[in-house]
C-alpha positions in Angstrom: 2.6 8.2 -70.0 4.8 9.1 -72.9 1.7 9.5 -75.0 0.2 12.2 -72.7 3.2 13.9 -71.0 6.1 15.7 -72.7 7.7 17.2 -69.6 7.1 16.4 -65.9 8.8 16.9 -62.5 8.9 14.6 -59.5 9.9 15.3 -56.0 10.6 13.2 -52.9 7.9 12.5 -50.3 9.8 14.7 -47.8 9.8 17.6 -50.3 6.1 17.2 -51.0 5.1 17.5 -47.4 2.8 20.4 -46.8 1.8 20.8 -50.5 -1.7 20.2 -51.9 -2.3 19.2 -55.5 -5.3 18.0 -57.5 -3.8 14.6 -58.2 -0.9 12.8 -56.5 1.0 9.9 -58.0 3.7 8.1 -55.9 6.2 5.5 -57.0 7.9 2.9 -54.6 10.7 0.7 -55.7 11.7 -0.4 -52.2 10.0 -0.8 -48.8 8.8 2.3 -46.9 6.9 3.0 -43.7 3.6 4.5 -42.7 4.9 8.0 -42.3 6.2 8.3 -45.9 3.1 6.5 -47.2 0.7 8.8 -45.4 2.4 12.0 -46.7 2.4 10.7 -50.3 -1.2 9.4 -50.3 -2.7 12.6 -48.8 -1.3 15.3 -51.2 -3.9 15.0 -53.9 -7.3 16.6 -53.2 -9.1 14.7 -56.0 -6.9 11.6 -56.6 -4.0 9.7 -55.1 -2.4 6.7 -56.7 0.6 4.5 -55.7 2.7 2.4 -58.1 4.6 -0.3 -56.2 7.4 -2.5 -57.5 6.9 -6.1 -56.3 9.1 -9.1 -56.1 8.4 -12.8 -55.6 4.9 -13.7 -54.6 4.2 -10.4 -53.0 1.4 -8.3 -54.5 1.2 -4.5 -54.5 -1.5 -4.8 -51.8 0.8 -6.9 -49.6 3.6 -4.3 -49.8 1.1 -1.5 -49.2 -0.3 -3.2 -46.1 3.1 -4.0 -44.8 4.2 -0.3 -45.2 1.2 0.9 -43.3 2.1 -1.4 -40.4 5.8 -0.3 -40.3 7.1 2.7 -38.4 10.8 3.4 -38.7 11.0 6.4 -36.4 13.6 5.9 -33.6 12.3 5.6 -30.1 14.0 7.6 -27.3 16.2 5.5 -25.0 13.8 5.7 -22.0 10.9 4.7 -24.3 12.8 1.7 -25.7 13.8 0.6 -22.2 10.2 0.7 -21.1 9.2 -1.3 -24.2 11.8 -3.9 -23.5 10.7 -4.2 -19.9 7.0 -4.2 -20.8 6.4 -1.1 -18.6 3.6 1.3 -19.0 4.8 4.7 -20.2 5.1 7.3 -17.5 2.6 10.2 -17.7 3.6 13.7 -16.6 2.3 14.4 -13.1 2.0 10.8 -12.1 4.1 9.5 -9.2 6.5 6.6 -10.0 5.3 3.4 -8.3 8.3 3.2 -6.0 8.0 6.8 -5.0 4.2 6.4 -4.4 4.9 3.4 -2.2 7.5 5.4 -0.2 5.0 8.2 0.4 2.3 5.7 1.6 4.8 4.1 4.0 5.9 7.5 5.3 2.3 8.5 5.9 1.6 5.3 7.6 4.6 5.6 9.9 3.7 9.2 10.9 0.1 8.4 11.6 1.1 5.3 13.6 3.5 7.3 15.6 0.8 9.9 16.6 -1.8 7.2 17.4 0.7 5.1 19.4 1.7 8.2 21.5 -1.9 9.0 22.2 -2.8 5.4 23.2 0.4 5.2 25.3 -0.6 8.3 27.4 -4.1 6.9 27.8 -3.0 3.5 29.2 0.0 4.6 31.2 -1.8 5.8 34.3 -3.5 2.5 34.9 -0.4 0.4 34.2 1.7 2.7 36.4 -0.8 2.4 39.2 -0.8 -1.3 38.9 3.0 -1.5 38.9 3.3 0.8 41.9 0.8 -1.4 43.8 2.9 -4.5 42.9 6.1 -2.7 44.1 4.5 -1.8 47.4 3.2 -5.3 47.9 6.7 -6.8 47.2 8.3 -4.3 49.6 5.9 -5.2 52.3 6.4 -8.9 51.6 10.2 -8.5 52.0 9.8 -6.5 55.2 7.3 -9.1 56.7 9.4 -12.1 55.7 12.6 -10.5 57.0 10.9 -9.8 60.3 9.5 -13.3 60.5 13.0 -14.7 59.9 14.4 -12.5 62.6 11.7 -13.7 65.1 12.4 -17.3 64.2 16.1 -16.8 64.9 15.2 -15.3 68.3 13.1 -18.3 69.1 15.9 -20.7 68.3 18.4 -18.5 70.3 16.2 -18.5 73.4 14.7 -22.0 73.4 16.9 -24.3 71.3 19.1 -25.3 74.2 19.2 -27.8 77.0 16.5 -27.6 79.7 14.3 -25.6 77.3 13.8 -27.8 74.2 11.2 -30.1 75.8 9.0 -27.3 77.0 9.2 -25.2 73.7 9.4 -28.1 71.2 6.5 -26.7 69.1 7.9 -23.2 68.9 11.4 -24.6 68.0 10.0 -26.8 65.2 8.0 -23.8 63.7 11.1 -21.6 64.0 13.3 -24.1 62.2 10.8 -24.4 59.3 10.7 -20.6 59.1 14.5 -20.3 58.9 14.5 -22.8 56.1 11.7 -21.4 53.9 11.7 -17.6 54.6 15.1 -16.9 52.8 13.7 -18.2 49.5 10.5 -16.2 50.1 12.6 -13.1 50.6 14.6 -13.8 47.5 11.4 -14.3 45.4 9.9 -11.1 46.7 13.2 -9.2 45.9 13.0 -10.6 42.3 9.4 -9.5 41.9 10.3 -6.1 43.3 13.1 -5.8 40.7 10.5 -6.7 38.0 8.1 -4.1 39.3 10.9 -1.5 39.4 11.9 -2.3 35.8 8.3 -2.0 34.7 8.0 1.4 36.2 11.3 2.5 34.6 10.0 1.3 31.2 6.7 3.1 31.7 8.5 6.3 32.5 10.6 6.0 29.4 7.4 5.4 27.3 5.8 8.5 28.8 8.8 10.6 27.9 8.9 9.3 24.3 5.1 9.7 23.9 5.2 13.3 25.1 8.2 14.0 22.8 6.3 12.6 19.8 3.2 14.6 20.6 5.3 17.8 20.9 6.3 17.1 17.3 2.7 16.7 16.3 2.3 20.0 14.4 5.4 19.2 12.3 4.2 15.6 11.7 0.7 16.8 10.7 2.3 19.3 8.3 4.2 16.5 6.7 1.0 14.4 6.4 -0.7 17.4 4.6 2.2 17.6 2.2 2.1 13.9 1.4 -1.7 14.1 1.0 -1.4 16.9 -1.5 1.0 14.8 -3.7 -1.2 11.8 -3.4 -4.4 13.7 -4.2 -2.7 15.3 -7.2 -1.6 11.9 -8.5 -5.2 10.6 -7.8 -6.8 13.3 -10.0 -4.5 12.5 -12.9 -4.7 8.8 -12.5 -8.5 8.9 -12.2 -8.7 10.9 -15.5 -6.5 8.4 -17.3 -8.4 5.4 -16.1 -11.7 7.1 -17.0 -10.6 7.8 -20.6 -8.6 4.6 -21.2 -9.6 2.0 -18.5 -6.8 -0.6 -18.2 -7.6 -4.3 -18.2 -6.3 -4.6 -14.6 -9.0 -2.1 -13.5 -11.9 -3.4 -15.7 -11.2 -7.0 -14.6 -11.5 -6.0 -11.0 -14.5 -3.5 -10.9 -16.0 -4.0 -14.3 -16.6 -1.4 -17.1 -17.4 2.2 -16.3 -21.1 2.8 -15.9 -23.0 5.1 -18.2 -23.1 8.7 -17.1 -25.0 9.0 -13.9 -24.6 8.8 -10.1 -22.6 5.6 -10.3 -20.0 6.9 -12.8 -18.2 9.3 -10.4 -18.1 6.5 -7.8 -16.5 4.2 -10.4 -14.0 6.9 -11.3 -12.9 7.4 -7.7 -12.5 3.7 -7.1 -10.7 3.1 -10.4 -8.2 5.9 -9.7 -7.5 4.7 -6.1 -7.2 1.1 -7.3 -4.7 2.2 -10.0 -2.7 3.9 -7.3 -2.7 0.8 -5.1 -1.7 -1.4 -8.0 1.1 0.9 -9.1 2.5 1.3 -5.6 2.7 -2.4 -4.7 3.3 -3.8 -8.2 0.0 -5.6 -8.4 -1.0 -6.9 -11.8 -4.6 -7.7 -11.1 -7.1 -7.2 -8.3 -6.2 -5.7 -4.9 -3.4 -8.1 -4.0 -2.8 -10.8 -1.5 -5.0 -11.2 1.6 -3.5 -9.8 4.8 -1.9 -12.1 7.4 -3.2 -12.3 10.9 -2.5 -9.2 12.9 -0.5 -7.7 10.0 -0.5 -3.9 9.9 1.4 -1.8 7.4 1.0 0.6 4.5 -0.1 -2.1 2.2 -2.8 -3.3 4.5 -4.1 0.2 5.0 -4.1 0.9 1.3 -5.8 -2.4 0.5 -8.6 -1.8 3.0 -9.2 1.7 1.6 -9.5 0.3 -1.9 -11.7 -2.5 -0.8 -14.1 0.0 0.8 -14.3 1.9 -2.4 -14.8 -1.0 -4.8 -17.1 -3.1 -2.6 -20.3 -1.3 -3.7 -19.3 -1.7 -7.3 -18.8 -5.5 -7.2 -21.5 -6.5 -4.8 -24.0 -9.1 -6.3 -27.6 -7.9 -6.8 -29.9 -8.5 -3.9 -31.6 -11.9 -3.9 -35.2 -12.0 -5.1 -37.7 -12.5 -2.4 -40.7 -14.8 -2.4 -43.9 -13.3 -1.1 -46.5 -15.8 0.0 -50.1 -14.7 -0.2 -53.4 -16.4 0.3 -53.7 -16.9 -3.4 -50.4 -18.7 -3.8 -46.7 -17.9 -4.3 -45.7 -14.7 -6.2 -42.2 -14.0 -7.4 
């Protein structure tokens, strides 16, 4: 260099940022990172050269490759925390998994409340009629058994005495049996009457609660609309993300996105909804555990919804049929 250069000036990489020259020469006597390396090696329009000091068994190529793979920029605290927890970075507009699950559970509870109130008012007339018939039957049984007990006591008072017992022995025996068994029969009927009365009270309370819930229906449906708006907004963003960068958890479940055509939008919808389901219930792969018998909750509703969307995407192709003709078998 001394043979060709009498006077020259050098500047730091930071100072050279934004400048363009015909040829760029950079010198490195210690480790650097990809950001400094990129700036230095992109200043020259015709030529860029790097001179690197090496030590030990490292070559200049080794140091250069290591610098490309190094990024010294500091991460924000929330990004570093996500990195340590192996969490996916949060995208603006997306609901947090916990918040998303709470919205699903709120929606499920509201819908269940309305459906339960409607079903209650539908079944109450028949159950109330049945309970009223049972109450009337029990009241009649008490009246009849009490009357029979009184008649038995009259028989004993009139005939269970000297000079009358022999002539009315059959009546006396039957009356004694009635006085022994009828009190327990009356007690049993009274217990059944109490049960029927409690049943009617419970039905009246159910009716009051159901009517109160349905009076709140406009407010409840407004709340459902608000939740749906937030869920739909999240779905649009999540669908776009999964379409552009399909996560392994999605691809492993429903396969790769089809080529542009009628099947592609169907895949997009299923992928976005599956991504919502996985985020809400912390599912790392697939659609989650199978439901238990008679289990109903927000998870089961969400899982069934996702299953319906992805089922056409994962169904096996139809089996080939054999057609037998007179000339033989044709595949």
